N, C-alpha and C positions, 0 to 999 in steps of 0.2 A: 715547846712549840712556839715558833717565831710569830705566828699570827695572833696569839693571845696577847703579845706585847704591842703589836702594831695596830690591831683592830681598834682599840680605844683611841689611839692617836689619830687614826684616819677618820673615825666618826667625829671626834672633836674638831678636826680641821675642816671637815665638810660642814659641820654645824656653824662654826665661826664664819666660814665663807658665805653660807646661806644667809645668816643674819646680816652680814655686811652688804650683800646684794639687796636685801630687802630694805635696809636703811637707806642706801643710795637711791633706790627706786622711789621711796616715799618722800625723800627730801629734794629730789631733782625737780627743776622747773619743767613745765609741760613743753613739748616740742612746738615750735612756731612754724607756720608755713614759710617757705622761702619767699623773699622779696626780690623783685627785679632790680637789676643794677641801676645806678644813677644815669648811665648813658644809654639805657634801653629806649627805643623809639616810642613816642607817645602818639596817640591819635590826635590829629589837628582839626579834623572836621567831624561833625556829628553824623550819626547813622541816618540814612535816608528814611523819610516817612513812607511807610508802605501801607497799602490798604489792608484792612483786616481780612482774614481768610473767610470764605463763605462757610455757612454751617454745613456739617456733613449730613449726607442722606442717611436715614435710619436703615439699619441692616438687621434682618431677622436671622438669629442664630439658631441652628437646629442641631441637636445632639440626640439622635434616635436611641442610642444605647441606654440613655438614662431618662428618656422621655421629655427632653427639653425642646420646645418648639414644635411638638407633634400636634396632632389634632386636639382641639380644645374640648373639654368636657363641659356640659351644660351646668349652670348654677342651680340653686335650689328650686326655683320655679320652673325649670325646664327650658328648653330652647324654644324660641318663638316658632310656631308652626308645627309643634309636636315633637316627637322624639323624647327628649328629656332624659335619656339615659346617658350612661358614660360612653366614652368613645370605645370602639371595638378594640379588645385586647387590653383595656385599662384595668389596673388592679383596684380592687375595692379598698376603701380606707381601713386602717387597722382598727381592731376592736379596742374598746377602752377609751381613755382620755387622750391618747396620742394624736388623734386626727381632729379633735375639736378645736374650734376657733379659727379655722382657715376659711 
């Protein structure tokens, strides 16, 4: 069978080629970014002084599917003026130590 003679030679050739490529990759210098040519135009005047941008107005993000930005639940002491309970439809905190410390 012809493949019994050629298979070891092919495996050896692929191994030597792979080792050669690894060696070249490890010893090659890292690629440098391209530099502009010497005759490339340069900026002769500085950039204009611009006024800083005004601060952005705050935006309330609401994602009702996961309960972000929905109605707020009262804290431990309850809401001022009574109530004090969770928002309608809110889930109770999980049992155990998972909900503590919030």
